[in-house]
All heavy atoms as TSV, in Angstrom:
chain	resi	resn	atom	element	x	y	z
A	1	MET	N	N	-35.450	61.086	-19.985
A	1	MET	CA	C	-35.556	59.683	-20.007
A	1	MET	C	C	-34.264	59.039	-20.336
A	1	MET	O	O	-33.964	57.934	-19.825
A	1	MET	CB	C	-36.620	59.282	-21.138
A	1	MET	CG	C	-36.740	57.832	-21.374
A	1	MET	SD	S	-38.188	57.257	-20.572
A	1	MET	CE	C	-38.379	55.772	-21.389
A	2	MET	N	N	-33.468	59.652	-21.150
A	2	MET	CA	C	-32.130	59.161	-21.555
A	2	MET	C	C	-31.244	59.041	-20.329
A	2	MET	O	O	-30.486	58.071	-20.240
A	2	MET	CB	C	-31.524	60.003	-22.639
A	2	MET	CG	C	-30.314	59.459	-23.271
A	2	MET	SD	S	-30.775	57.920	-24.132
A	2	MET	CE	C	-29.296	57.637	-25.011
A	3	THR	N	N	-31.284	59.956	-19.393
A	3	THR	CA	C	-30.475	59.914	-18.199
A	3	THR	C	C	-30.780	58.671	-17.279
A	3	THR	O	O	-29.953	58.118	-16.691
A	3	THR	CB	C	-30.547	61.178	-17.391
A	3	THR	OG1	O	-31.925	61.390	-17.022
A	3	THR	CG2	C	-30.072	62.386	-18.195
A	4	HIS	N	N	-32.065	58.382	-17.291
A	4	HIS	CA	C	-32.503	57.241	-16.541
A	4	HIS	C	C	-31.953	55.905	-17.069
A	4	HIS	O	O	-31.558	54.907	-16.381
A	4	HIS	CB	C	-34.005	57.097	-16.411
A	4	HIS	CG	C	-34.664	58.200	-15.659
A	4	HIS	ND1	N	-34.403	58.465	-14.340
A	4	HIS	CD2	C	-35.467	59.255	-16.041
A	4	HIS	CE1	C	-35.045	59.510	-13.821
A	4	HIS	NE2	N	-35.715	60.032	-14.894
A	5	VAL	N	N	-31.901	55.807	-18.383
A	5	VAL	CA	C	-31.395	54.635	-19.099
A	5	VAL	C	C	-29.941	54.542	-18.787
A	5	VAL	O	O	-29.379	53.443	-18.503
A	5	VAL	CB	C	-31.675	54.667	-20.570
A	5	VAL	CG1	C	-30.991	53.554	-21.312
A	5	VAL	CG2	C	-33.179	54.686	-20.863
A	6	LYS	N	N	-29.141	55.625	-18.894
A	6	LYS	CA	C	-27.805	55.603	-18.631
A	6	LYS	C	C	-27.484	55.195	-17.137
A	6	LYS	O	O	-26.584	54.409	-16.862
A	6	LYS	CB	C	-27.090	56.982	-18.935
A	6	LYS	CG	C	-26.996	57.281	-20.387
A	6	LYS	CD	C	-26.292	58.579	-20.628
A	6	LYS	CE	C	-26.201	58.881	-22.089
A	6	LYS	NZ	N	-25.559	60.153	-22.369
A	7	ALA	N	N	-28.269	55.694	-16.235
A	7	ALA	CA	C	-28.045	55.365	-14.820
A	7	ALA	C	C	-28.426	53.924	-14.620
A	7	ALA	O	O	-27.688	53.217	-13.819
A	7	ALA	CB	C	-28.964	56.312	-13.959
A	8	ALA	N	N	-29.432	53.402	-15.264
A	8	ALA	CA	C	-29.818	52.025	-15.131
A	8	ALA	C	C	-28.717	51.109	-15.650
A	8	ALA	O	O	-28.348	50.035	-15.086
A	8	ALA	CB	C	-31.136	51.705	-15.815
A	9	GLU	N	N	-28.095	51.543	-16.806
A	9	GLU	CA	C	-26.994	50.730	-17.433
A	9	GLU	C	C	-25.810	50.651	-16.438
A	9	GLU	O	O	-25.236	49.645	-16.274
A	9	GLU	CB	C	-26.625	51.308	-18.727
A	9	GLU	CG	C	-25.554	50.483	-19.442
A	9	GLU	CD	C	-25.156	51.111	-20.781
A	9	GLU	OE1	O	-25.719	52.144	-21.196
A	9	GLU	OE2	O	-24.313	50.545	-21.428
A	10	LYS	N	N	-25.533	51.801	-15.794
A	10	LYS	CA	C	-24.406	51.888	-14.859
A	10	LYS	C	C	-24.734	50.971	-13.699
A	10	LYS	O	O	-23.862	50.169	-13.220
A	10	LYS	CB	C	-24.192	53.272	-14.364
A	10	LYS	CG	C	-23.040	53.383	-13.443
A	10	LYS	CD	C	-22.818	54.819	-12.940
A	10	LYS	CE	C	-21.746	54.895	-11.895
A	10	LYS	NZ	N	-21.732	56.226	-11.271
A	11	ASP	N	N	-25.964	51.007	-13.207
A	11	ASP	CA	C	-26.351	50.172	-12.034
A	11	ASP	C	C	-26.257	48.657	-12.368
A	11	ASP	O	O	-25.849	47.838	-11.552
A	11	ASP	CB	C	-27.749	50.501	-11.598
A	11	ASP	CG	C	-27.831	51.789	-10.855
A	11	ASP	OD1	O	-26.783	52.314	-10.381
A	11	ASP	OD2	O	-28.967	52.382	-10.667
A	12	LEU	N	N	-26.683	48.341	-13.629
A	12	LEU	CA	C	-26.522	46.936	-14.026
A	12	LEU	C	C	-25.134	46.477	-14.114
A	12	LEU	O	O	-24.776	45.326	-13.789
A	12	LEU	CB	C	-27.232	46.708	-15.390
A	12	LEU	CG	C	-28.793	46.721	-15.353
A	12	LEU	CD1	C	-29.377	46.642	-16.693
A	12	LEU	CD2	C	-29.341	45.538	-14.522
A	13	THR	N	N	-24.282	47.323	-14.586
A	13	THR	CA	C	-22.823	46.985	-14.674
A	13	THR	C	C	-22.239	46.784	-13.225
A	13	THR	O	O	-21.490	45.830	-12.966
A	13	THR	CB	C	-22.029	48.144	-15.388
A	13	THR	OG1	O	-22.653	48.356	-16.604
A	13	THR	CG2	C	-20.580	47.708	-15.544
A	14	VAL	N	N	-22.649	47.619	-12.262
A	14	VAL	CA	C	-22.149	47.457	-10.908
A	14	VAL	C	C	-22.734	46.238	-10.314
A	14	VAL	O	O	-21.995	45.440	-9.678
A	14	VAL	CB	C	-22.541	48.678	-10.080
A	14	VAL	CG1	C	-22.264	48.484	-8.646
A	14	VAL	CG2	C	-21.808	49.894	-10.585
A	15	ALA	N	N	-23.993	45.957	-10.600
A	15	ALA	CA	C	-24.600	44.703	-10.035
A	15	ALA	C	C	-24.000	43.434	-10.567
A	15	ALA	O	O	-23.810	42.480	-9.856
A	15	ALA	CB	C	-26.123	44.733	-10.350
A	16	THR	N	N	-23.631	43.490	-11.872
A	16	THR	CA	C	-22.967	42.310	-12.416
A	16	THR	C	C	-21.562	42.112	-11.799
A	16	THR	O	O	-21.239	40.935	-11.497
A	16	THR	CB	C	-22.767	42.520	-14.003
A	16	THR	OG1	O	-23.999	42.776	-14.557
A	16	THR	CG2	C	-22.074	41.359	-14.616
A	17	GLY	N	N	-20.887	43.114	-11.515
A	17	GLY	CA	C	-19.541	42.997	-10.796
A	17	GLY	C	C	-19.833	42.407	-9.368
A	17	GLY	O	O	-19.052	41.493	-8.976
A	18	TYR	N	N	-20.822	42.858	-8.682
A	18	TYR	CA	C	-21.110	42.310	-7.351
A	18	TYR	C	C	-21.439	40.828	-7.426
A	18	TYR	O	O	-20.992	40.044	-6.549
A	18	TYR	CB	C	-22.269	43.067	-6.726
A	18	TYR	CG	C	-21.955	44.426	-6.187
A	18	TYR	CD1	C	-22.930	45.393	-6.208
A	18	TYR	CD2	C	-20.672	44.837	-5.901
A	18	TYR	CE1	C	-22.695	46.708	-5.738
A	18	TYR	CE2	C	-20.393	46.083	-5.400
A	18	TYR	CZ	C	-21.401	47.043	-5.337
A	18	TYR	OH	O	-21.080	48.281	-4.946
A	19	GLN	N	N	-22.213	40.436	-8.489
A	19	GLN	CA	C	-22.557	39.052	-8.505
A	19	GLN	C	C	-21.302	38.130	-8.863
A	19	GLN	O	O	-21.199	37.057	-8.289
A	19	GLN	CB	C	-23.607	38.839	-9.706
A	19	GLN	CG	C	-24.973	39.200	-9.305
A	19	GLN	CD	C	-25.975	38.891	-10.368
A	19	GLN	OE1	O	-25.667	38.791	-11.539
A	19	GLN	NE2	N	-27.267	38.793	-10.014
A	20	LYS	N	N	-20.391	38.617	-9.654
A	20	LYS	CA	C	-19.220	37.872	-9.965
A	20	LYS	C	C	-18.384	37.730	-8.710
A	20	LYS	O	O	-17.827	36.634	-8.438
A	20	LYS	CB	C	-18.431	38.510	-11.092
A	20	LYS	CG	C	-19.045	38.355	-12.447
A	20	LYS	CD	C	-18.131	39.052	-13.484
A	20	LYS	CE	C	-18.808	38.974	-14.884
A	20	LYS	NZ	N	-17.995	39.654	-15.903
A	21	LYS	N	N	-18.238	38.840	-7.968
A	21	LYS	CA	C	-17.431	38.747	-6.760
A	21	LYS	C	C	-18.054	37.806	-5.722
A	21	LYS	O	O	-17.391	37.084	-5.027
A	21	LYS	CB	C	-17.284	40.143	-6.115
A	21	LYS	CG	C	-16.384	41.047	-6.859
A	21	LYS	CD	C	-16.351	42.442	-6.200
A	21	LYS	CE	C	-15.460	43.403	-6.991
A	21	LYS	NZ	N	-15.384	44.735	-6.377
A	22	GLY	N	N	-19.448	37.834	-5.648
A	22	GLY	CA	C	-20.139	36.975	-4.745
A	22	GLY	C	C	-19.896	35.500	-5.067
A	22	GLY	O	O	-19.766	34.664	-4.129
A	23	THR	N	N	-19.988	35.187	-6.323
A	23	THR	CA	C	-19.797	33.814	-6.739
A	23	THR	C	C	-18.367	33.326	-6.397
A	23	THR	O	O	-18.192	32.242	-5.950
A	23	THR	CB	C	-20.031	33.641	-8.271
A	23	THR	OG1	O	-21.367	34.158	-8.542
A	23	THR	CG2	C	-19.921	32.190	-8.674
A	24	LYS	N	N	-17.341	34.207	-6.674
A	24	LYS	CA	C	-15.970	33.771	-6.375
A	24	LYS	C	C	-15.790	33.591	-4.899
A	24	LYS	O	O	-15.136	32.708	-4.443
A	24	LYS	CB	C	-15.033	34.915	-6.836
A	24	LYS	CG	C	-14.807	34.988	-8.373
A	24	LYS	CD	C	-13.949	36.105	-8.740
A	24	LYS	CE	C	-13.761	36.233	-10.261
A	24	LYS	NZ	N	-12.850	37.365	-10.612
A	25	ARG	N	N	-16.425	34.422	-4.099
A	25	ARG	CA	C	-16.284	34.289	-2.671
A	25	ARG	C	C	-16.983	32.990	-2.186
A	25	ARG	O	O	-16.441	32.347	-1.274
A	25	ARG	CB	C	-16.941	35.470	-1.928
A	25	ARG	CG	C	-16.119	36.704	-2.049
A	25	ARG	CD	C	-16.755	37.892	-1.324
A	25	ARG	NE	N	-15.986	39.081	-1.532
A	25	ARG	CZ	C	-16.430	40.276	-1.369
A	25	ARG	NH1	N	-17.729	40.483	-1.120
A	25	ARG	NH2	N	-15.618	41.346	-1.507
A	26	LYS	N	N	-18.075	32.641	-2.754
A	26	LYS	CA	C	-18.791	31.424	-2.360
A	26	LYS	C	C	-17.940	30.215	-2.665
A	26	LYS	O	O	-17.763	29.262	-1.863
A	26	LYS	CB	C	-20.142	31.278	-3.024
A	26	LYS	CG	C	-21.214	32.212	-2.482
A	26	LYS	CD	C	-22.523	32.103	-3.190
A	26	LYS	CE	C	-23.490	33.085	-2.725
A	26	LYS	NZ	N	-24.682	33.039	-3.524
A	27	VAL	N	N	-17.387	30.171	-3.863
A	27	VAL	CA	C	-16.510	29.066	-4.280
A	27	VAL	C	C	-15.314	28.953	-3.374
A	27	VAL	O	O	-14.847	27.908	-2.944
A	27	VAL	CB	C	-16.163	29.157	-5.759
A	27	VAL	CG1	C	-15.057	28.166	-6.145
A	27	VAL	CG2	C	-17.367	29.035	-6.657
A	28	LEU	N	N	-14.627	30.155	-3.148
A	28	LEU	CA	C	-13.472	30.103	-2.283
A	28	LEU	C	C	-13.812	29.657	-0.886
A	28	LEU	O	O	-13.040	28.868	-0.235
A	28	LEU	CB	C	-12.848	31.513	-2.223
A	28	LEU	CG	C	-11.503	31.638	-1.518
A	28	LEU	CD1	C	-10.437	30.854	-2.187
A	28	LEU	CD2	C	-11.117	33.118	-1.469
A	29	PHE	N	N	-14.890	30.090	-0.296
A	29	PHE	CA	C	-15.414	29.679	0.996
A	29	PHE	C	C	-15.611	28.173	1.035
A	29	PHE	O	O	-15.249	27.530	1.994
A	29	PHE	CB	C	-16.674	30.431	1.400
A	29	PHE	CG	C	-17.206	30.132	2.745
A	29	PHE	CD1	C	-16.496	30.522	3.872
A	29	PHE	CD2	C	-18.351	29.459	2.912
A	29	PHE	CE1	C	-16.954	30.235	5.137
A	29	PHE	CE2	C	-18.861	29.140	4.175
A	29	PHE	CZ	C	-18.105	29.518	5.320
A	30	LEU	N	N	-16.233	27.663	-0.009
A	30	LEU	CA	C	-16.465	26.179	-0.089
A	30	LEU	C	C	-15.152	25.378	-0.070
A	30	LEU	O	O	-14.987	24.387	0.598
A	30	LEU	CB	C	-17.297	25.832	-1.331
A	30	LEU	CG	C	-17.594	24.391	-1.576
A	30	LEU	CD1	C	-18.473	23.798	-0.426
A	30	LEU	CD2	C	-18.236	24.167	-2.904
A	31	LEU	N	N	-14.231	25.875	-0.862
A	31	LEU	CA	C	-12.937	25.174	-0.922
A	31	LEU	C	C	-12.209	25.268	0.429
A	31	LEU	O	O	-11.577	24.258	0.864
A	31	LEU	CB	C	-11.950	25.870	-2.012
A	31	LEU	CG	C	-12.397	25.546	-3.451
A	31	LEU	CD1	C	-11.556	26.334	-4.389
A	31	LEU	CD2	C	-12.309	24.043	-3.726
A	32	VAL	N	N	-12.258	26.381	1.147
A	32	VAL	CA	C	-11.665	26.521	2.402
A	32	VAL	C	C	-12.246	25.588	3.372
A	32	VAL	O	O	-11.577	24.893	4.178
A	32	VAL	CB	C	-11.704	27.962	2.984
A	32	VAL	CG1	C	-11.305	28.030	4.416
A	32	VAL	CG2	C	-10.792	28.858	2.119
A	33	LEU	N	N	-13.597	25.451	3.351
A	33	LEU	CA	C	-14.303	24.483	4.283
A	33	LEU	C	C	-13.917	23.047	3.951
A	33	LEU	O	O	-13.753	22.250	4.878
A	33	LEU	CB	C	-15.795	24.668	4.088
A	33	LEU	CG	C	-16.483	25.869	4.806
A	33	LEU	CD1	C	-17.965	25.868	4.542
A	33	LEU	CD2	C	-16.223	25.695	6.288
A	34	LEU	N	N	-13.782	22.689	2.664
A	34	LEU	CA	C	-13.357	21.380	2.321
A	34	LEU	C	C	-12.021	21.026	2.812
A	34	LEU	O	O	-11.711	19.954	3.349
A	34	LEU	CB	C	-13.422	21.181	0.822
A	34	LEU	CG	C	-14.861	21.014	0.223
A	34	LEU	CD1	C	-14.796	21.032	-1.276
A	34	LEU	CD2	C	-15.485	19.730	0.737
A	35	VAL	N	N	-11.066	22.013	2.712
A	35	VAL	CA	C	-9.702	21.799	3.159
A	35	VAL	C	C	-9.699	21.571	4.678
A	35	VAL	O	O	-9.017	20.666	5.209
A	35	VAL	CB	C	-8.765	22.958	2.703
A	35	VAL	CG1	C	-7.376	22.839	3.472
A	35	VAL	CG2	C	-8.561	22.913	1.205
A	36	ILE	N	N	-10.390	22.424	5.350
A	36	ILE	CA	C	-10.435	22.298	6.849
A	36	ILE	C	C	-11.087	20.948	7.263
A	36	ILE	O	O	-10.621	20.287	8.139
A	36	ILE	CB	C	-11.218	23.489	7.438
A	36	ILE	CG1	C	-10.417	24.796	7.275
A	36	ILE	CG2	C	-11.530	23.271	8.913
A	36	ILE	CD1	C	-11.087	26.089	7.682
A	37	GLY	N	N	-12.173	20.614	6.564
A	37	GLY	CA	C	-12.818	19.304	6.845
A	37	GLY	C	C	-11.894	18.122	6.644
A	37	GLY	O	O	-11.843	17.149	7.451
A	38	MET	N	N	-11.104	18.170	5.573
A	38	MET	CA	C	-10.166	17.083	5.272
A	38	MET	C	C	-9.112	17.041	6.401
A	38	MET	O	O	-8.621	15.947	6.758
A	38	MET	CB	C	-9.583	17.184	3.866
A	38	MET	CG	C	-10.570	17.074	2.781
A	38	MET	SD	S	-11.287	15.368	2.750
A	38	MET	CE	C	-9.952	14.445	2.187
A	39	PHE	N	N	-8.587	18.200	6.768
A	39	PHE	CA	C	-7.589	18.276	7.781
A	39	PHE	C	C	-8.112	17.641	9.095
A	39	PHE	O	O	-7.412	16.896	9.762
A	39	PHE	CB	C	-7.115	19.701	8.006
A	39	PHE	CG	C	-6.007	19.900	8.975
A	39	PHE	CD1	C	-4.731	19.515	8.652
A	39	PHE	CD2	C	-6.289	20.451	10.211
A	39	PHE	CE1	C	-3.706	19.647	9.560
A	39	PHE	CE2	C	-5.253	20.646	11.126
A	39	PHE	CZ	C	-3.960	20.224	10.784
A	40	ILE	N	N	-9.321	18.022	9.516
A	40	ILE	CA	C	-9.869	17.470	10.707
A	40	ILE	C	C	-10.079	15.957	10.623
A	40	ILE	O	O	-9.854	15.225	11.522
A	40	ILE	CB	C	-11.177	18.198	11.027
A	40	ILE	CG1	C	-10.918	19.610	11.462
A	40	ILE	CG2	C	-11.989	17.473	12.089
A	40	ILE	CD1	C	-12.147	20.470	11.586
A	41	LEU	N	N	-10.490	15.507	9.433
A	41	LEU	CA	C	-10.693	14.125	9.209
A	41	LEU	C	C	-9.392	13.341	9.345
A	41	LEU	O	O	-9.294	12.272	9.908
A	41	LEU	CB	C	-11.270	13.848	7.830
A	41	LEU	CG	C	-12.050	12.580	7.628
A	41	LEU	CD1	C	-13.529	12.924	7.947
A	41	LEU	CD2	C	-11.901	12.036	6.249
A	42	LEU	N	N	-8.319	13.900	8.843
A	42	LEU	CA	C	-7.017	13.224	8.909
A	42	LEU	C	C	-6.532	13.229	10.394
A	42	LEU	O	O	-5.834	12.247	10.750
A	42	LEU	CB	C	-5.979	13.937	8.064
A	42	LEU	CG	C	-6.147	13.742	6.534
A	42	LEU	CD1	C	-5.146	14.588	5.757
A	42	LEU	CD2	C	-5.872	12.255	6.233
A	43	LEU	N	N	-6.891	14.225	11.169
A	43	LEU	CA	C	-6.455	14.221	12.592
A	43	LEU	C	C	-7.217	13.202	13.343
A	43	LEU	O	O	-6.674	12.551	14.250
A	43	LEU	CB	C	-6.610	15.616	13.162
A	43	LEU	CG	C	-5.656	16.659	12.683
A	43	LEU	CD1	C	-5.975	18.005	13.323
A	43	LEU	CD2	C	-4.235	16.334	13.108
A	44	VAL	N	N	-8.438	13.024	13.137
A	44	VAL	CA	C	-9.364	12.174	13.835
A	44	VAL	C	C	-9.249	10.757	13.517
A	44	VAL	O	O	-9.232	9.843	14.421
A	44	VAL	CB	C	-10.825	12.671	13.741
A	44	VAL	CG1	C	-11.762	11.667	14.368
A	44	VAL	CG2	C	-11.030	14.054	14.305
A	45	LYS	N	N	-9.076	10.463	12.262
A	45	LYS	CA	C	-9.075	9.059	11.755
A	45	LYS	C	C	-7.767	8.408	12.205
A	45	LYS	O	O	-6.637	8.920	11.899
A	45	LYS	CB	C	-9.193	9.065	10.207
A	45	LYS	CG	C	-9.184	7.646	9.641
A	45	LYS	CD	C	-9.288	7.700	8.159
A	45	LYS	CE	C	-9.172	6.321	7.646
A	45	LYS	NZ	N	-9.032	6.281	6.173
A	46	PRO	N	N	-7.889	7.260	12.860
A	46	PRO	CA	C	-6.620	6.548	13.273
A	46	PRO	C	C	-5.961	5.909	12.058
A	46	PRO	O	O	-6.638	5.449	11.162
A	46	PRO	CB	C	-7.097	5.501	14.300
A	46	PRO	CG	C	-8.554	5.309	13.973
A	46	PRO	CD	C	-9.027	6.596	13.399
A	47	LYS	N	N	-4.694	5.843	12.087
A	47	LYS	CA	C	-3.902	5.266	10.991
A	47	LYS	C	C	-3.906	3.710	11.168
A	47	LYS	O	O	-3.836	3.215	12.318
A	47	LYS	CB	C	-2.497	5.784	10.911
A	47	LYS	CG	C	-2.437	7.273	10.693
A	47	LYS	CD	C	-1.008	7.688	10.683
A	47	LYS	CE	C	-0.987	9.232	10.547
A	47	LYS	NZ	N	0.343	9.727	10.678
A	48	LYS	N	N	-3.968	3.049	10.057
A	48	LYS	CA	C	-3.858	1.525	10.127
A	48	LYS	C	C	-2.439	1.192	10.484
A	48	LYS	O	O	-1.467	1.656	9.949
A	48	LYS	CB	C	-4.170	0.945	8.769
A	48	LYS	CG	C	-5.630	1.042	8.337
A	48	LYS	CD	C	-5.850	0.433	7.022
A	48	LYS	CE	C	-7.333	0.616	6.630
A	48	LYS	NZ	N	-7.531	-0.054	5.311
A	49	GLY	N	N	-2.310	0.250	11.458
A	49	GLY	CA	C	-1.007	-0.246	11.832
A	49	GLY	C	C	-0.284	0.675	12.827
A	49	GLY	O	O	0.859	0.407	13.171
A	50	SER	N	N	-0.831	1.798	13.198
A	50	SER	CA	C	-0.121	2.699	14.051
A	50	SER	C	C	-0.197	2.214	15.500
A	50	SER	O	O	0.652	2.569	16.314
A	50	SER	CB	C	-0.684	4.172	13.954
A	50	SER	OG	O	-2.032	4.136	14.424
A	51	ARG	N	N	-1.224	1.490	15.813
A	51	ARG	CA	C	-1.365	0.935	17.183
A	51	ARG	C	C	-1.227	-0.598	17.154
A	51	ARG	O	O	-1.749	-1.202	16.225
A	51	ARG	CB	C	-2.796	1.273	17.769
A	51	ARG	CG	C	-2.976	2.742	17.932
A	51	ARG	CD	C	-4.381	2.963	18.542
A	51	ARG	NE	N	-4.637	4.392	18.643
A	51	ARG	CZ	C	-5.823	4.869	18.966
A	51	ARG	NH1	N	-6.835	4.086	19.140
A	51	ARG	NH2	N	-5.966	6.224	18.995
A	52	PRO	N	N	-0.524	-1.150	18.150
A	52	PRO	CA	C	-0.483	-2.614	18.164
A	52	PRO	C	C	-1.844	-3.196	18.470
A	52	PRO	O	O	-2.647	-2.584	19.164
A	52	PRO	CB	C	0.554	-2.932	19.251
A	52	PRO	CG	C	0.535	-1.656	20.130
A	52	PRO	CD	C	0.178	-0.509	19.230
A	53	PRO	N	N	-2.104	-4.418	18.035
A	53	PRO	CA	C	-3.438	-5.005	18.331
A	53	PRO	C	C	-3.551	-5.208	19.885
A	53	PRO	O	O	-2.539	-5.427	20.570
A	53	PRO	CB	C	-3.432	-6.340	17.611
A	53	PRO	CG	C	-1.939	-6.561	17.362
A	53	PRO	CD	C	-1.272	-5.278	17.286
A	54	PRO	N	N	-4.762	-5.150	20.342
A	54	PRO	CA	C	-4.949	-5.355	21.785
A	54	PRO	C	C	-4.510	-6.712	22.260
A	54	PRO	O	O	-4.637	-7.711	21.542
A	54	PRO	CB	C	-6.450	-5.153	21.984
A	54	PRO	CG	C	-7.053	-5.404	20.616
A	54	PRO	CD	C	-5.968	-5.063	19.652
A	55	ALA	N	N	-3.970	-6.774	23.499
A	55	ALA	CA	C	-3.543	-8.047	24.049
A	55	ALA	C	C	-4.752	-8.969	24.370
A	55	ALA	O	O	-5.753	-8.469	24.767
A	55	ALA	CB	C	-2.758	-7.814	25.330
A	56	PRO	N	N	-4.641	-10.284	24.127
A	56	PRO	CA	C	-5.724	-11.140	24.415
A	56	PRO	C	C	-6.050	-11.158	25.896
A	56	PRO	O	O	-5.094	-10.966	26.717
A	56	PRO	CB	C	-5.320	-12.529	23.898
A	56	PRO	CG	C	-3.815	-12.431	23.829
A	56	PRO	CD	C	-3.505	-10.958	23.583
A	57	PRO	N	N	-7.284	-11.367	26.275
A	57	PRO	CA	C	-7.604	-11.400	27.737
A	57	PRO	C	C	-6.966	-12.637	28.367
A	57	PRO	O	O	-6.761	-13.599	27.766
A	57	PRO	CB	C	-9.095	-11.478	27.775
A	57	PRO	CG	C	-9.493	-12.019	26.445
A	57	PRO	CD	C	-8.413	-11.561	25.474
A	58	PRO	N	N	-6.544	-12.539	29.655
A	58	PRO	CA	C	-5.954	-13.637	30.291
A	58	PRO	C	C	-7.011	-14.778	30.483
A	58	PRO	O	O	-8.181	-14.515	30.382
A	58	PRO	CB	C	-5.599	-13.098	31.673
A	58	PRO	CG	C	-6.392	-11.852	31.830
A	58	PRO	CD	C	-6.706	-11.318	30.503
A	59	PRO	N	N	-6.567	-16.028	30.666
A	59	PRO	CA	C	-7.554	-17.122	30.784
A	59	PRO	C	C	-8.461	-16.851	31.993
A	59	PRO	O	O	-8.151	-16.206	32.973
A	59	PRO	CB	C	-6.636	-18.315	31.097
A	59	PRO	CG	C	-5.218	-17.901	30.722
A	59	PRO	CD	C	-5.159	-16.396	30.701
A	60	ALA	N	N	-9.651	-17.505	31.910
A	60	ALA	CA	C	-10.680	-17.234	32.921
A	60	ALA	C	C	-10.183	-17.771	34.263
A	60	ALA	O	O	-10.555	-17.182	35.322
A	60	ALA	CB	C	-11.972	-17.971	32.539
A	61	SER	N	N	-9.416	-18.850	34.388
A	61	SER	CA	C	-9.046	-19.367	35.674
A	61	SER	C	C	-8.032	-18.464	36.385
A	61	SER	O	O	-8.047	-18.350	37.582
A	61	SER	CB	C	-8.437	-20.784	35.491
A	61	SER	OG	O	-7.263	-20.691	34.683
A	62	ALA	N	N	-7.211	-17.771	35.575
A	62	ALA	CA	C	-6.259	-16.829	36.205
A	62	ALA	C	C	-6.981	-15.593	36.757
A	62	ALA	O	O	-6.538	-15.071	37.759
A	62	ALA	CB	C	-5.214	-16.418	35.156
A	63	GLN	N	N	-8.082	-15.278	36.199
A	63	GLN	CA	C	-8.873	-14.119	36.690
A	63	GLN	C	C	-9.560	-14.483	37.963
A	63	GLN	O	O	-9.794	-13.698	38.801
A	63	GLN	CB	C	-9.895	-13.671	35.598
A	63	GLN	CG	C	-9.257	-12.994	34.414
A	63	GLN	CD	C	-10.374	-12.608	33.431
A	63	GLN	OE1	O	-11.556	-13.034	33.578
A	63	GLN	NE2	N	-9.985	-11.875	32.387
A	64	GLN	N	N	-9.955	-15.729	38.112
A	64	GLN	CA	C	-10.630	-16.201	39.290
A	64	GLN	C	C	-9.735	-16.567	40.473
A	64	GLN	O	O	-10.226	-16.910	41.551
A	64	GLN	CB	C	-11.640	-17.358	38.930
A	64	GLN	CG	C	-12.646	-17.029	37.945
A	64	GLN	CD	C	-13.354	-18.256	37.442
A	64	GLN	OE1	O	-13.037	-19.318	37.839
A	64	GLN	NE2	N	-14.397	-18.001	36.588
A	65	GLY	N	N	-8.462	-16.519	40.255
A	65	GLY	CA	C	-7.586	-16.781	41.370
A	65	GLY	C	C	-7.145	-18.252	41.447
A	65	GLY	O	O	-6.552	-18.610	42.460
A	66	GLY	N	N	-7.419	-19.036	40.480
A	66	GLY	CA	C	-6.978	-20.483	40.518
A	66	GLY	C	C	-5.463	-20.560	40.319
A	66	GLY	O	O	-4.905	-19.736	39.562
A	67	ASP	N	N	-4.823	-21.564	40.915
A	67	ASP	CA	C	-3.405	-21.576	40.739
A	67	ASP	C	C	-3.090	-22.473	39.537
A	67	ASP	O	O	-3.829	-23.384	39.152
A	67	ASP	CB	C	-2.698	-22.045	42.034
A	67	ASP	CG	C	-2.951	-23.519	42.364
A	67	ASP	OD1	O	-4.040	-24.002	42.171
A	67	ASP	OD2	O	-1.947	-24.138	42.774
A	68	LEU	N	N	-1.879	-22.317	39.008
A	68	LEU	CA	C	-1.513	-22.971	37.724
A	68	LEU	C	C	-1.202	-24.412	37.925
A	68	LEU	O	O	-1.385	-25.234	37.045
A	68	LEU	CB	C	-0.354	-22.251	37.092
A	68	LEU	CG	C	-0.631	-20.796	36.678
A	68	LEU	CD1	C	0.642	-20.152	36.146
A	68	LEU	CD2	C	-1.660	-20.710	35.680
A	69	GLU	N	N	-0.790	-24.823	39.151
A	69	GLU	CA	C	-0.423	-26.221	39.384
A	69	GLU	C	C	-1.664	-27.090	39.303
A	69	GLU	O	O	-1.652	-28.219	38.804
A	69	GLU	CB	C	0.274	-26.382	40.747
A	69	GLU	CG	C	1.658	-25.788	40.723
A	69	GLU	CD	C	2.365	-25.966	42.089
A	69	GLU	OE1	O	1.843	-26.837	42.861
A	69	GLU	OE2	O	3.380	-25.353	42.278
A	70	SER	N	N	-2.766	-26.589	39.867
A	70	SER	CA	C	-4.043	-27.422	39.864
A	70	SER	C	C	-4.560	-27.583	38.460
A	70	SER	O	O	-5.188	-28.528	38.086
A	70	SER	CB	C	-5.049	-26.821	40.788
A	70	SER	OG	O	-5.451	-25.493	40.320
A	71	LEU	N	N	-4.281	-26.592	37.594
A	71	LEU	CA	C	-4.689	-26.691	36.140
A	71	LEU	C	C	-3.833	-27.750	35.447
A	71	LEU	O	O	-4.417	-28.455	34.687
A	71	LEU	CB	C	-4.522	-25.326	35.472
A	71	LEU	CG	C	-5.546	-24.291	35.860
A	71	LEU	CD1	C	-5.181	-22.904	35.161
A	71	LEU	CD2	C	-6.959	-24.621	35.509
A	72	GLY	N	N	-2.596	-27.756	35.774
A	72	GLY	CA	C	-1.709	-28.851	35.121
A	72	GLY	C	C	-2.107	-30.222	35.540
A	72	GLY	O	O	-1.961	-31.220	34.764
A	73	ASN	N	N	-2.528	-30.456	36.783
A	73	ASN	CA	C	-2.892	-31.760	37.297
A	73	ASN	C	C	-4.256	-32.207	36.831
A	73	ASN	O	O	-4.627	-33.393	36.914
A	73	ASN	CB	C	-2.821	-31.824	38.817
A	73	ASN	CG	C	-1.434	-31.585	39.296
A	73	ASN	OD1	O	-0.460	-31.869	38.562
A	73	ASN	ND2	N	-1.287	-31.096	40.534
A	74	ALA	N	N	-5.057	-31.320	36.351
A	74	ALA	CA	C	-6.461	-31.660	35.997
A	74	ALA	C	C	-6.537	-32.369	34.657
A	74	ALA	O	O	-7.543	-32.911	34.348
A	74	ALA	CB	C	-7.257	-30.375	35.903
A	75	ARG	N	N	-5.494	-32.458	33.920
A	75	ARG	CA	C	-5.469	-33.159	32.617
A	75	ARG	C	C	-5.717	-34.583	32.754
A	75	ARG	O	O	-5.777	-35.584	32.991
A	75	ARG	CB	C	-4.185	-32.916	31.874
A	75	ARG	CG	C	-4.059	-31.530	31.452
A	75	ARG	CD	C	-2.810	-31.438	30.587
A	75	ARG	NE	N	-2.299	-30.108	30.606
A	75	ARG	CZ	C	-1.160	-29.678	30.041
A	75	ARG	NH1	N	-0.489	-30.622	29.385
A	75	ARG	NH2	N	-0.744	-28.549	30.108
């Protein structure tokens, strides 16, 4: 009976070591995922002020082919 207790104690010690290693691996894996996620977020997110604002659309009459002299006389 004493040999079974000693073997069980050894098994518990080994199991405790496995649990500690498993917890460390999970935390490290989570940190690696967070770093990769932040890196991807920084690549995808556009920076403020890095692009000029879009140009305003041209006036409607210029799109329809009206000439500018007739617009000036219409006042």
